N, C-alpha and C positions, 0 to 999 in steps of 0.2 A: 553236368556242372551243378555244384552246390552253392547256394548263396549263404553267406555268413553275415548276420546282422551285427553292426557295431553301434553301441550306444555312446561311447565316449569320443568317437571320431578318429581314434588311433589305437592300434594294437601292435605289439611286438610279435615277430615271427614265432618265437618260442611259445608265447601265450596262444597264438592262433592254432598251433599244432595241438595244444591241449584242448582248446575250445572245440576243435573239429574232431576230437576223439581219435587223433592219429598217434598220440602218445598218452601214457597214463600219468606221468609225473614230470616235474621239471628236470629231474636227474636223467631221465630218459631222452630229453631233448638233444643234448650234446651228442650222444651216440647216434640218434636218429639223423641228425644233420650230417654226420660223417658218412652215413650209409645210404641215405635217400637221394634221389635226384629231384632237386627243387629249383623252380624258377619263379621269379617275381617279375611280372610284366615282360616275360620273354627272356630275362637275363638270369643266369645261374646265381644262386644265393646260398650261402652257408652260415651267415651270421644270425644267431638266435635273437639278437637285439635289433635287427632290422625293423624300422618303423613302417607300418602299413596303414593305409588310409582307405576310406571308401573309394571304390573304383579300381583298386588294385586287383590283379588276377594272380593267384598263386597256384602253381601246378606242382603237385607232390606225387611222384611216381605215376604220372599220367592222370591223376584225379585233379580236376579243375575246381578251385575255390574262388568265388567272386565275392569281394567284400562290399557290403551295401550299408548305407546309413539307415538308422531307424528313427 
């Protein structure tokens, strides 16, 4: 499990994927969301604009990312 610190209290899924170095650019996010298996708090998710907050757990192809407030 990797903890991802959030300064602003909220982040969108596409931004999280870039922050976690899972994609290199915003253009890659759309393709990645189509191909990857992603869940947010145990529910499948494919919207890059999904808003995430501290406490959310995102699993991307088996890698767990836990969002924490800083």
